[in-house]
C-alpha positions in Angstrom: 21.4 127.4 109.2 18.6 125.8 107.2 14.9 126.0 107.7 11.9 124.4 106.1 9.1 126.7 105.0 8.4 130.3 105.9 8.0 131.1 109.6 8.7 134.0 111.9 11.0 131.7 113.9 13.2 129.4 111.8 14.1 127.4 114.9 10.4 126.3 115.2 10.5 125.1 111.6 13.5 122.9 112.4 11.5 121.4 115.2 9.1 120.0 112.6 11.7 118.1 110.7 11.2 114.3 110.6 12.4 112.6 113.7 13.2 115.8 115.6 10.1 115.7 117.8 11.1 112.1 118.8 14.6 113.3 119.8 13.2 116.1 121.8 10.9 113.8 123.7 13.6 111.2 124.3 15.9 113.9 125.7 13.2 115.1 128.0 12.6 111.6 129.4 16.3 111.1 129.9 16.7 114.4 131.8 13.6 113.8 133.9 15.0 110.4 135.0 18.1 112.1 136.4 16.2 114.8 138.2 13.9 112.2 139.6 16.7 110.3 141.3 16.6 110.5 145.1 20.2 111.5 145.3 19.4 114.7 143.3 17.2 115.8 146.2 20.0 115.7 148.7 23.3 116.0 146.8 22.6 117.9 143.5 25.6 120.2 144.0 27.9 117.2 143.9 26.2 115.9 140.7 26.6 119.3 139.1 30.3 119.5 140.0 31.0 116.0 138.7 29.0 116.7 135.5 31.1 119.8 134.9 34.3 117.9 135.3 33.2 115.1 133.0 31.8 117.5 130.5 35.1 119.4 130.3 37.0 116.1 129.9 34.6 115.1 127.0 34.9 118.4 125.2 38.7 118.4 125.5 38.8 114.9 124.1 36.9 116.0 121.0 39.6 118.8 120.6 42.5 116.4 120.8 43.2 116.0 124.5 41.6 112.6 125.3 42.7 112.2 129.0 41.4 109.7 131.5 39.1 111.2 134.0 41.4 110.5 137.0 44.2 112.2 135.2 42.0 115.4 134.9 41.3 115.1 138.6 45.0 114.7 139.5 46.6 117.4 137.4 47.0 121.0 138.5 49.3 122.3 135.8 47.5 122.8 132.5 50.0 124.9 130.7 52.8 122.5 129.8 51.9 121.4 126.2 49.1 121.7 123.7 47.0 118.9 125.2 47.3 120.3 128.7 46.4 123.7 127.5 43.3 122.3 125.7 42.2 120.5 128.9 42.8 123.7 131.0 40.7 125.7 128.5 37.9 123.2 128.7 37.9 123.3 132.5 37.9 127.1 132.6 35.0 127.2 130.2 33.0 124.7 132.2 33.5 126.9 135.3 32.7 130.1 133.5 29.5 128.9 131.7 27.3 129.1 134.8 28.2 132.7 135.4 27.0 133.8 131.9 23.4 132.5 131.7 21.6 135.8 132.2 24.0 137.7 129.9 23.5 135.1 127.2 19.8 135.9 126.8 20.6 139.6 126.4 23.9 139.6 124.5 25.1 136.2 123.2 27.9 137.7 121.2 29.3 139.3 124.3 29.2 135.9 126.0 31.0 134.3 123.1 33.7 136.9 123.3 34.1 136.4 127.0 34.3 132.6 126.5 37.0 133.0 124.0 38.9 135.3 126.3 38.7 132.6 129.0 39.7 129.7 126.7 42.5 131.4 124.8 44.0 133.6 127.4 47.4 134.9 126.5 47.1 134.8 122.7 47.7 138.5 122.1 45.2 140.7 120.3 43.3 137.7 118.7 41.6 136.9 122.0 38.0 137.8 122.7 37.0 139.0 119.2 35.8 137.3 116.0 38.6 136.7 113.5 39.4 139.2 110.7 39.6 138.5 107.0 42.7 136.4 106.3 43.5 135.4 109.8 44.2 131.7 110.1 42.1 129.4 112.4 43.7 126.8 114.6 41.0 124.1 114.5 42.8 121.2 112.7 40.2 118.5 113.7 37.4 120.2 111.6 38.3 120.1 107.9 35.2 121.8 106.5 35.6 124.9 104.3 36.1 128.0 106.3 33.6 130.9 105.8 35.0 134.4 105.2 34.9 137.0 108.0 32.0 138.9 106.3 29.8 135.8 106.2 30.8 135.0 109.8 29.8 138.4 111.0 26.4 138.2 109.3 25.5 134.8 110.5 26.6 135.5 114.0 24.4 138.6 114.1 21.5 136.5 112.8 22.1 133.8 115.4 22.2 136.4 118.1 19.0 138.0 117.0 17.2 134.6 117.2 18.5 134.0 120.7 17.6 137.5 122.0 14.1 137.3 120.4 13.5 134.0 122.2 10.7 131.7 120.8 9.0 128.5 121.3 11.5 126.1 119.7 12.5 123.2 121.9 15.7 123.7 123.9 17.4 120.8 122.1 16.8 122.4 118.7 18.2 125.8 119.8 21.2 124.2 121.5 22.0 122.1 118.4 21.7 125.1 116.1 24.0 127.2 118.3 26.5 124.4 118.5 26.4 123.7 114.7 26.6 127.3 113.6 29.6 128.0 115.8 31.4 124.9 114.5 30.5 125.7 110.9 31.6 129.3 111.2 34.6 128.9 113.5 34.4 132.6 114.3 37.5 132.9 116.4 41.1 132.1 115.6 41.2 129.2 118.1 39.2 127.1 120.6 36.0 127.2 118.5 35.1 123.6 119.2 35.4 124.1 122.9 33.3 127.3 122.7 30.6 125.6 120.6 30.1 122.8 123.1 30.1 125.3 126.0 27.5 127.4 124.2 25.4 124.3 123.7 25.6 123.7 127.5 24.6 127.3 128.2 21.4 126.9 126.1 20.4 123.6 127.6 20.8 125.0 131.2 19.4 128.5 130.5 16.4 127.1 128.7 15.3 125.2 131.8 15.8 121.8 130.3 18.7 121.1 132.5 18.7 123.9 135.1 21.3 122.3 137.4 23.6 121.4 134.5 23.8 117.7 135.3 23.4 116.2 131.8 26.7 117.1 130.1 26.2 116.8 126.4 30.0 117.0 125.9 30.4 113.7 127.6 27.9 112.2 125.2 29.6 113.7 122.1 32.9 112.2 123.2 31.3 108.8 123.8 29.7 108.8 120.3 33.2 109.6 118.9 34.9 112.2 116.8 34.0 110.5 113.5 30.3 110.4 114.2 30.5 114.0 115.5 32.1 115.2 112.3 29.8 113.2 110.0 26.8 114.7 111.8 28.3 118.2 111.5 28.7 117.7 107.8 25.0 117.0 107.6 24.2 120.2 109.4 26.5 122.3 107.1 24.9 120.7 104.1 21.7 122.6 105.0 19.5 119.8 103.8 16.5 118.9 106.0 17.8 115.4 106.5 21.3 116.6 107.4 20.0 119.2 109.9 17.6 116.7 111.5 20.5 114.2 111.8 22.6 116.8 113.5 19.9 117.6 116.0 19.3 113.9 116.7 23.0 113.5 117.2 23.0 116.3 119.8 20.0 114.8 121.4 21.7 111.5 121.8 24.7 113.2 123.3 22.5 114.8 126.0 20.9 111.4 126.7 24.3 109.9 127.2 25.3 112.8 129.4 22.2 112.1 131.5 23.1 108.4 131.7 26.5 109.4 133.0 25.0 111.4 135.8 22.6 108.6 136.6 25.6 106.4 137.1 27.1 109.0 139.4 23.8 109.2 141.4 23.8 105.4 141.7 27.4 105.4 142.9 26.7 108.0 145.5 23.7 106.2 146.7 25.8 103.1 147.2 28.4 105.1 149.0 31.0 104.3 146.3 31.8 107.8 145.3 
């Protein structure tokens, strides 16, 4: 995680990077448009449920299980092959995320362990704990150098301290940093991408930016594409101000696209087509 200048809260410093304030404002406008739709006043629970499904589908797509939305709706067995297990894990994480908001503010590392337990159920003693030195990581779609377990531990502790301390950084900045750090560290032996995107969602919801969880960033990340996602992540990992700002902007655009998706759902419900 990179910062610019000395400050008590490094996340605040990231908010001052060129272009980040514009991304924050653009995201706020996009989210406000969804919440201002008349359907949200009457049927917000339906929008939330649909956003959860679409977000899970998008997250799974970035982890190699790119299924059509109707296939996700139709299927009930998610344990038959690697893609089905990935999709099942994404759906379980989406359902679990809303139960962990208050715990996240107090103990983010406990939440991450719980999320891994939910996502990677059945993988013996490697489930629900950060990886140990020398343990392999099953995350083939991310080819960045893998930090050692000692570095992972230190950076996770630092990230947790920032989250627990709170601060005045915009929700988008905090969410992007949590997402980027977890992808860069890959602290577990599996399912790190799914966890990173779920953690981003938890921050966006828990911060109050998207309290009803109707703007699924995972949908936007999938729409922007895996290549753009990985390129932006490389910028974050570089630690340069430009690279970090580009990653935050990429995450912001993903939230905007998630908001646009839910606007379309609102419009469809208003027309009686969904």
